[in-house]
C-alpha positions in Angstrom: 149.5 29.2 61.9 152.3 27.0 60.5 154.9 28.9 62.5 152.9 28.2 65.7 152.6 24.5 64.9 156.3 24.4 64.2 157.1 26.0 67.6 154.8 23.6 69.5 156.4 20.6 67.8 159.9 21.8 68.6 159.0 22.5 72.2 157.2 19.2 72.6 160.2 17.3 71.1 162.7 19.2 73.3 160.7 18.5 76.4 160.3 14.8 75.4 164.1 14.6 75.0 164.5 16.2 78.4 162.1 13.7 79.9 163.9 10.8 78.3 167.3 12.2 79.4 165.9 12.4 83.0 164.7 8.8 82.9 168.0 7.6 81.6 169.9 9.7 84.2 167.8 8.6 87.1 169.7 6.6 89.6 166.5 5.2 91.1 165.7 3.1 88.0 168.6 0.7 87.6 166.7 -1.2 84.9 164.4 0.9 82.7 161.6 -0.7 80.7 160.0 0.6 77.6 156.9 1.6 79.5 158.9 3.8 81.9 160.7 5.5 79.1 157.5 6.1 77.2 155.7 7.4 80.3 158.5 9.8 81.0 158.4 11.1 77.4 154.6 11.4 77.3 154.6 13.4 80.5 157.4 15.6 79.3 155.6 16.1 75.9 152.5 17.4 77.7 154.7 19.8 79.7 156.4 21.0 76.5 153.0 21.8 75.0 151.9 23.7 78.1 155.2 25.5 78.1 154.6 26.6 74.5 151.3 28.3 75.5 152.9 30.0 78.5 156.0 31.2 76.6 154.0 32.3 73.5 151.5 34.3 75.7 154.4 36.3 77.2 156.1 36.6 73.8 159.3 35.0 75.0 162.2 34.8 72.6 162.3 31.4 70.8 165.6 30.2 72.0 164.7 30.9 75.6 161.4 29.2 75.1 163.2 26.1 73.7 165.5 26.1 76.7 162.6 26.3 79.1 160.9 23.3 77.3 163.9 21.1 77.6 164.3 22.0 81.3 160.7 21.5 82.0 160.8 18.1 80.4 163.8 17.3 82.6 162.0 18.4 85.7 158.8 16.5 84.7 155.9 16.0 87.1 157.2 18.7 89.5 156.3 21.3 86.9 152.8 20.0 86.6 152.5 20.1 90.4 153.8 23.7 90.5 151.4 24.8 87.7 148.4 23.2 89.3 149.2 24.6 92.7 149.6 28.1 91.2 146.3 27.8 89.3 144.4 26.4 92.4 145.6 29.4 94.4 144.7 31.8 91.5 141.1 30.7 91.3 140.8 30.3 95.1 140.4 26.5 95.3 142.1 24.5 98.0 144.1 21.4 97.3 
């Protein structure tokens, strides 16, 4: 149980860092406010948590799972869109 909590925490932090890096890198936002940075980190943290459950269910090696979390945090809302589209198709719902 402790090991799983540790894995979730690391993946959430890595994804948050990826989201923060993306916000700082973005050329669209010339002036970033605290709200934009916090929003990017929060979205990325959610994605990191979801990434943990996916990578844990397929028993992915920890370093690879950590890398996926950082990348998913960088990609941000696009990952949520891809997951939701996949799930909608899987259960037969239309978007």
